[in-house]
N, C-alpha and C positions, 0 to 999 in steps of 0.2 A: 514152208515145209520144214519140219523139225530136222535138225542135224543129228545124226547118230554115229558115234565113234566106235571103232572096233578096239576093244581093250583086251590086251593079252598079258597074262601074268605067268609066272613060273609054275604055279600050282593049278591053275584052272584057266579055261578059255571060255569066255562068254561072248556070243555073237548075237548081235541084233541087226536085223535087216529091215529097212524101211524105204519105201519108194524105190525098190530095186537098186539100192545104193550100198557101196562098201567104200569107206574112205581111207583104206590103207594107202600109204604114200607111194607114188610112182617114182621110180628112180630113172633119171635120164642119163644115159651113159655119155661121157665125154668122148669125142672122136680121138683116135690115135694119131700120132704125129704123121703117119704115112697116109692117112685119109685126106681127101680133099672135099669136105662136106659142102653141100649147097648152103647158100645164105638165105634162100626163100623156099617156101613150101606151101602148097594148097591141097586140100583133100575134102572128100565127102565120103562118109562111111555109114553104111546102113546094115541092119540085121537081115540075115538070111537063115532059112531053115526053121523059122517059127511060124506064127499065124496071128491074124488079127482077131481080136475080140472087141467089137465096137470100135472105140477110138484108141485102143491100146494094142501094141504088138507084143505078143507073149512068146518067151523063149527065143531061140535063135542065137547066132553069133555075128559079131560085126565083121563086115568085109568092105574094104575100100573099093570104090568104083569111080569111073571117070565122069559119068553123067547119070542123071536121075530124072524121071518124071515122078513128081511127088504124088503118092497115093491119095485118093480122095479121103481115106480114113484119117490121114495124118493131121494132127493138130499139136498144140503145145503139150508137152509131157506125154507123148505117145510111146516113148522108149524105143523108137524106131531108128532115128538118125542120131549117131553119136554126137554128143554135145549140141544136139537139136538143129544142126544145119551145117553148111560148109564152113571151113575154117581156112585162114591164110595167115602166114607169118613171115617175118624177116628175122635176121639175127638180133633185132632190137625189140620186137613186140609182136603180139598175135591178136587176131580178131576172129570173131565168128558172127554169122548172121542167122537169126532165128528163121528157119524156112517154114514158117506157118503164118497165121493171121497177124502176129505181132510185127514181123518183118523188121525188128530192131537189130542194130549192130552192137555187139558187146566187145569188151577188151580182155585179153589174157595178158596180164603183166608177167614178164619173164625175168628171172634172176640168172639166166644163162644165155649165152649167145649161140647155142646149138639149137637145132630144130627139135621141137617137142610135141607138136600136135598129134603125130601118129600114135602117141602113147596116152594122150589126154582122154580121160573118160573110159579107159579100158579096165580100170580097177573098181568100177562102180559107176553107175550112169552119170551122176553129177558130183563125183568126188572132187572135181576141179574147183568146187566152191570152198574146199578146205585148203589151207596152205600146204604146198608141196615143195620139194626141194627145187623144182624148176620155176615155181611161181604159183599163180592161181588166177581164177576169174576175179577181176577186181572192180568191175563196174556194176552198180545197181541200176538197171534200166527202168524197172517199174513200168509205168504206163507211157513212158517217153519213147523217143526214137533211138535212144542210145547215143551213138556218135556217127553222123554221116549217112544214116539210112533215109529212106524215102517215105513220105506220106502225102496226103492231099488235104489242104486246109479248106474246109467248107463250114460256113455258119459258125465260125469261131471255135472249130474243133478240128484236130488232126485225125483224119481217117486212116486207119491202117489197112491191112489186106484181108478183111473178113469175107469178102466175096470175090473169088477168082475162079474162072473156069478151069484153068490148068496152069501148073508151074513146072518149069524145066530148069535144072541146074547142071552146070558143067565146070570142071576144073582143068587147068593146064599148068604144067610146070616146065618152064623154059630155062635157059642157061643162067640168067641173072634176074629172073622175074617170075612170079607166079600169079595166076589169074583165076578169078571166079566169075562165071557168066550166068546170069539168071534171066529167064524169059517168063514173064507173067502174061498169060493170055486171058482177056476178058476180065480185067480188074474193074469191078463195079463200085462206083462211089457216086452219090447224089444222082442216082438213076441214069448215070452215064458209064459207058464202058470204054476202056482203052487197053492196048497191048503195051506193056512197059518192058524195055530192055535195060538191064543193069549190068555193067562190067566193072569189076573191082580188081585192081592190079597193085602189087607191091613189089618193090625192087630191093636188091641186096644193099645192106648198110643203111637203110632208110626206115623211118618210122611211119611215113605217110602212105596212105592208100589213095590212088587216083580212082575216082568214081565217075563213070560216064553213063548218063541216062538218056533215054529217048522214049517219048510216049507217042503212039501212033496218031492220036486225035488232037494233039496240041492243046490238051486241057489246061485250064487255069487252075491255080491252087497247088500245083506240085511244089513240094517243099522238102527241105532237109533241116537238120538242127543238131543241137547238143542238149542232152538231158540236163535239167536244172537240179542241182543238188546242194544242200546245206546253205542256201542263200548266198552263194559265192557271187561276187560281182562279175558282170560281163566285161571282157576286154575286147576293144574294137580298134581296128586301124584301117583307114582308107585315106590315102594321100590324094591330093588334087592332081588331076590329069594323069592318073595311073590306072592301069588296066585291072589290077587285082587288089583285093582287100581280105581281111580276115576277121572272124569273131573267135573268142577263146575264153576258157575259164581255167583257173589254177587254184589248187589248194587241197584240203582234206576232203576228198570226194570219192573215196574207194571203200571197199568192203574190209580193208585192213587199214590201220591208223597211220597212213602216210600220205604224201602229196602226189597228185596226178594233174597233169596239164592236158587239156583237150582243145583242139582248134579245127576250124574249117576255113580253107582258102577258097574264095569264089571270084569269078570274073565279073566285074562290076556291071558290064552291059547285059549280062544274062539274068540279072536279079531285079525284081520289082521292089522288094522292101525287106528289111529286117525288123523283127518285132518279137515281143514276149508272148509265147503261148502258155497254156496252163501248165504243161509239163516240160517244155523245151524252150531254149533260145532258138528262134526260127529264122530261116532264110527262105523267102518265097521267090520262086523262079518266074520269069515272064512266060506266058503261054507260047509254045513253039513245038513244031513237029521235028525240029532239028535236034541233033545230039548236043547235050550240054555236059561239060566236064567240070569237076571241082575236086578238091583234095581235103582229106581229113586225117587227123593223127592224134595219137595219145603219146604222152611222155611220162613214164612212171619213175618215181624216185629210186626204186630198188633195182632198176635195170642195170646191166653192166655199164659202168662209166656213165651213169644216168645224170639227168638234169636235177639239181638239188634244191632250187628255189625259184621264186617267181621271176626274179630279175634275169636269171639264166634262161628261163623259158621264153620270156619276151624277146630277149636278144636272139635266141634261136629262131623264133617266129619271124622276126624282122629280116634275118638272113634269108629265110625261105621266101619271104615276100619280095625282097630285092631280086632274087633269082627268077621269080615268076614275072616280075615287071620287066626284066631284061630279056628273058628267053621265052616267055609265055608258056613255059612248061617246067616241071620238076623231073629230074631223072628218075 
């Protein structure tokens, strides 16, 4: 999609609009000293007052809602859901999930420790691709899973969510945690159907998201992963006789020229294997009808007091790994 900037001069104003987009910068106000702002937030925002024309939603204004049954017409770039799915953030980082057939998870890099998602995409449908004072969308997902989303590995291919009977999304904001819940009914892959529950939660002062999944049929091939970018080497750590391990990447792998670390922590006994897919570093879960939890995170160089190099990133991951091996959970 071509990026089109809004250029304003003293003498004349010329506006170009493409793909329902306006990239004027969104200003995120700092809280006053008397405010006690939340450190986490989750939302889903859809258009109301417009109408569907085929796969596109025309006109209308965005309104935040607590839950959504995804319309049958909705797909990628339908202009219906603000930034294309639910979003969740802490004072460190933000994430969004494409609530369509792609089902990938993307990263919003934040240059502020205030909550920003309620204003993202309000000034043009995908204005968040352009650098803003709060940050921007920093991950190029492409055909991959992004970071920590779910697919099914069949015949050497990661299958996304192209055939689903219905999808329901819900968001909750608690005192020190925000949660996104997705229920996929009748997800069809390889001529098999399952119902998949996905719960994503983020806590104050943390980068990681806890992702708990459960598929009703205990299908084989359920996987997660990290999108492969710029031929960066995979970082792995699994200690003998330990419950948890991780895979990670670090380096210049953003839409802006700086460094990003991405990692997934997984419980060893829940995983069948790790391997390289076409687009992702993959973690393949063992078949089960029971709930399985893992953690994923991004660490962006430009965040407030951010991690600045690979050595700091690995040290940070090892601290989290030790916490998991000691407590079997992250706060």
